[in-house]
C-alpha angles and dihedrals in degrees: 000000000000096000093295114167109240113216112228099182098008099171096048096041092045093051091047092048094048091046092050091051092049093047092049103036114018104067131091093241097056121124093185124100127210094272095047090048096052089044099051096037090054092042087056092047091050093044090235121168119276094011095182095051105105094169098114090055100044098101095045096081117120095020095313113329093348092299093129096241129128115354113263091229086068100038093049090047090050090057091054094045090050091052091048092050091048090051095048101037120055097198108080096208092051093046090051092049091049094047091050092047094050092048094045091061093047092046091051091049091047092051091047090052101041102026095238144032093213118105095216092053094043096049102030090227131112097213092191091071119091112266095007095108090052090049090047091053093044091050090057094228089139091058094050118023098021093045090051091050093049090049090050094053094043095046091048092052106031091082089069087079085078111082092216093052090045093053093047092048096050092043088060096052118111120221109269 
């Protein structure tokens, strides 16, 4: 099974996940970036402590502090998956292996779908350069491409909130 996440109530969970992303991220008043959004939406889905605290994800925007690296949708999601694994699995080494395995599959699927996992390549903007973040916001890329990527990561991983889906996904992981 390769650690694939089996969708128990796909339509309902997917609609809830997409709605949560849109309510959190895709509005002109938002202060959350892609990473913070995937992190807090998944924390809510997983019923993790302090679900509205986006602090650990704050510096991940723009591929980690605007450096253009890994997409924040993935890095924020990885934080939440790591917390979920630590909560459900007592052995730290096992929790770490499971969290990595679950994220590896989603990252591979993301790259296959979008052609990259790097923020700079996905957005076409080098956010380190003066004025580029303003141009990025004005272009609306965050409301279209970035929102779709956050939705993808969240939808792929939200199902892990279900114990049955969690067990099936981790049973399918290969030793890494």
